[in-house]
Phi, psi and omega in degrees: 000139179244159173218155175237160180252027179264192184297337179253034187301144176287322183246074178292148181237089180289135177051046183297143178236178179271006176295138182292137176289172186292323181245125181245145174290149172279335184216124178247129176245134186231128168263113187272080188259150173109005180299314181294322180290322175303314179294316183296324178295340181254010181068025182252159175293154179304327182297331178293327176295321180291323176296317177296323181292325181296327178290332183289339179300320185301320180299318180290320179299314180299323179293319179299316179296312183300322184270349179083023174284120188284333185225132175229124177246131179239144181266097185273325184202111180275164178294337177280347182291348176295338181284350182284169181306139183309320181297320179292320176297317179303314180295317179303314182290320176299318178298322178301313181293310181295325177292322175299315182295315187284335186260348189299319179296320179295322178296318177298313180300318185268011176060042177263124175267127179265134170231135177240126179240150181136177178274089182287348182299337182282344181276163177297159180298323182296315180292320178298318177296320181294319178298314180299315179299319182292321177295318179294323180293331185250006191297337181262001178286147190230352183290321180211136170262115173265108178260119182254123177269115182230128191050046184249149169212142181298322177292322175301317183299312179296318180298319182291326176295320179292321176301316180298321176297320179297319178296321179292326176293317180296331181273003178075016181271354190207143175253158178303326181296338182274354181274107176227189181300321182295321181299317178293312182301324180293347183247007174287163186294333182249036189298332186270008182242152175295152177294152178302138175268325183229127178251120178246134172231130177262176174092359174087350179276152182233075179204163183276333179054045171062034183248118175050051187298314180289318185292330185269020184303324182240015179290147171280133184261134180223122183246130179248141175282347180293140170290153185305317178300343178267352187274101186252194183298323180294315179299321178297321178297326177299316182295319180295320176297322177294318178298322182296336181269355180282149169256111182272112190258338181049042178092350179274169176271167177299323181295321178294321178296316182295328184276344183293140178294143179291144181278000000 
């Protein structure tokens, strides 16, 4: 089921507050779209939008910690982003590095564990080293796992999982009969984390954009017309309130859900 946060929203939230709803997702995944359009509306270069958007991540991270949401995944840099103008790509990578440097102490203090998924081999040795260091420094933190998808694509993720299965078959460690959905899921980049319960996309677009394709099979979709730099704690609470009102059926009927014993 999908919802939008525009004037014709399926899930309007009257007088929304920052009070946590009754049901919270365990894992929120966000496509942070609209940085460039936000900047253009203000007569600024697209790069200014990306810088403003980087600051917006902190507000959502802090809300996840406050509410006790254990996993947040953000789409920082897709494998398709390399097609953008070279200057914009350069700024995106620079922002990634500077944000890692500026936020690492805050992540340690706030018990945030950093995970970066994606094909990092395309990045500079310096950036790869910085990512490794940041992950090691935060690996024992437990309040929130912040998973950053960088040079990531959902199709890439599935393909690398299948390649790994192929290598295991060639090595005699696996038979074709042992390859099922669980075998593929266990080899995805985020295999040790729960699948997203709530998928949020800002910027008014309504598509997945090759983000966590396998993992979002049963995620609830929420689309906001707000540009990412405008998406604050209040907007996040709107998305969580919409999620709390959904009936997640996982292929069952409403009658089956109603008849199931309460856990």
